[in-house]
C-alpha positions as MATLAB code, in Angstrom:
seq = 'MPEPGAIYIMNKGYLDFERLFMLHQCSAFFVTRAKINTALKRLYSKPVDKSAGVRCDQIAALTGFYAKKDYPEKLHRVKFVDPENGKRLMFLTNRFSFPAETIATLL';
ca = [
       6.065    2.112  -19.772;
       7.748    1.766  -16.559;
      10.563    1.755  -15.564;
      11.915   -1.159  -13.778;
      12.677   -0.803  -10.032;
      11.423    2.707   -9.946;
       9.404    3.848   -7.402;
       5.487    5.570   -8.458;
       4.224    7.156   -5.728;
       0.320    8.093   -6.476;
      -2.494    9.243   -4.339;
      -5.648    7.534   -4.180;
      -7.443    8.998   -7.178;
      -5.311    6.935   -8.670;
      -6.206    3.982   -7.271;
      -6.856    1.633  -10.168;
      -5.491   -1.717   -9.332;
      -5.279   -3.354  -13.309;
      -2.684   -0.056  -13.426;
      -0.739   -0.972  -10.480;
      -0.382   -4.660  -11.191;
       0.939   -3.724  -14.755;
       3.777   -1.484  -12.775;
       4.390   -4.806  -10.759;
       4.215   -6.929  -13.785;
       6.968   -4.422  -14.882;
       9.280   -4.929  -12.104;
       8.266   -1.124  -10.897;
       6.990   -0.084   -7.224;
       4.837    1.506   -6.233;
       3.240    3.648   -3.297;
      -0.293    4.789   -3.050;
      -2.918    5.697   -0.487;
      -5.807    3.086   -0.513;
      -9.524    4.280   -0.186;
     -11.431    3.667    3.625;
     -13.870    1.369    0.942;
     -10.492   -1.018    0.084;
     -11.586   -4.665    0.883;
      -8.546   -6.426    1.921;
      -7.964   -9.559    3.898;
      -5.385   -9.480    6.429;
      -3.134  -12.357    5.617;
       0.244  -11.539    8.134;
       0.996   -8.900   10.528;
       4.144   -7.403   11.743;
       5.148   -5.637   15.208;
       4.923   -2.059   14.422;
       6.380    1.042   16.657;
       3.221    2.674   18.056;
       5.106    5.706   19.043;
       6.144    6.539   15.309;
       2.357    6.844   14.353;
       2.282    3.072   12.802;
      -1.060    1.523   13.466;
      -0.153   -1.734   11.165;
       2.149   -3.015    9.147;
       0.405   -6.033    7.428;
       0.686   -8.349    4.253;
      -2.502   -8.221    2.476;
      -4.881   -9.474   -0.186;
      -7.363   -7.765   -1.785;
     -11.127   -9.188   -1.331;
     -13.387   -7.362   -3.730;
     -14.057   -9.605   -7.092;
     -12.879   -6.848   -9.741;
     -10.516   -5.420   -7.766;
      -8.602   -9.021   -7.118;
      -9.413   -9.813  -10.352;
      -7.222   -6.948  -11.867;
      -4.170   -7.350   -8.872;
      -4.284  -10.884   -7.874;
      -0.778  -10.596   -6.236;
      -0.388   -9.504   -2.165;
      -0.084   -5.855   -1.357;
       1.992   -4.403    1.622;
      -0.522   -2.226    4.062;
       0.462    0.504    6.542;
      -1.935    2.077    8.288;
      -0.275    5.280   10.052;
      -2.195    8.328   11.681;
      -0.681   11.902   11.326;
       0.912   13.083   14.814;
       0.360   16.646   13.368;
      -3.350   16.691   12.662;
      -4.105   12.911   13.965;
      -5.428   12.065   10.126;
      -5.610    8.602    9.752;
      -3.814    7.033    6.607;
      -3.678    3.569    4.737;
      -0.715    2.723    2.115;
      -0.694    0.462    0.002;
       2.641   -0.608   -2.028;
       4.300   -3.936   -3.625;
       7.815   -3.087   -1.799;
       7.672   -5.403    0.887;
      11.219   -4.296    1.923;
      10.435   -0.658    3.024;
       9.996   -0.331    6.688;
       6.460    0.884    7.683;
       7.788    4.547    8.583;
       9.109    4.610    5.340;
       6.139    3.948    3.148;
       4.197    6.245    5.725;
       6.533    9.125    4.829;
       7.102    8.738    1.268;
       3.304   10.451    0.723;
];
């Protein structure tokens, strides 16, 4: 059983929206990398500091039929460019209070 209040950090190999929703329902938090083909709809954008590598900080919803069925709640999406190697990364979390920079540094 997930521990309420705990933060689970996973790589995109564990992108199972049914399991992530179970963590959410248990009042646990997660941060995971999203796969490139994860279909999301932007609902709201927050201002970002691009000098910190953050490209977007958004509230989003899944749009894929099965993904939306497995995880019907909103997600916090952060897109980040690693300044060391220029690699573009996208993170998903159910922790809306964390700043985008914090989410990007967790993985």
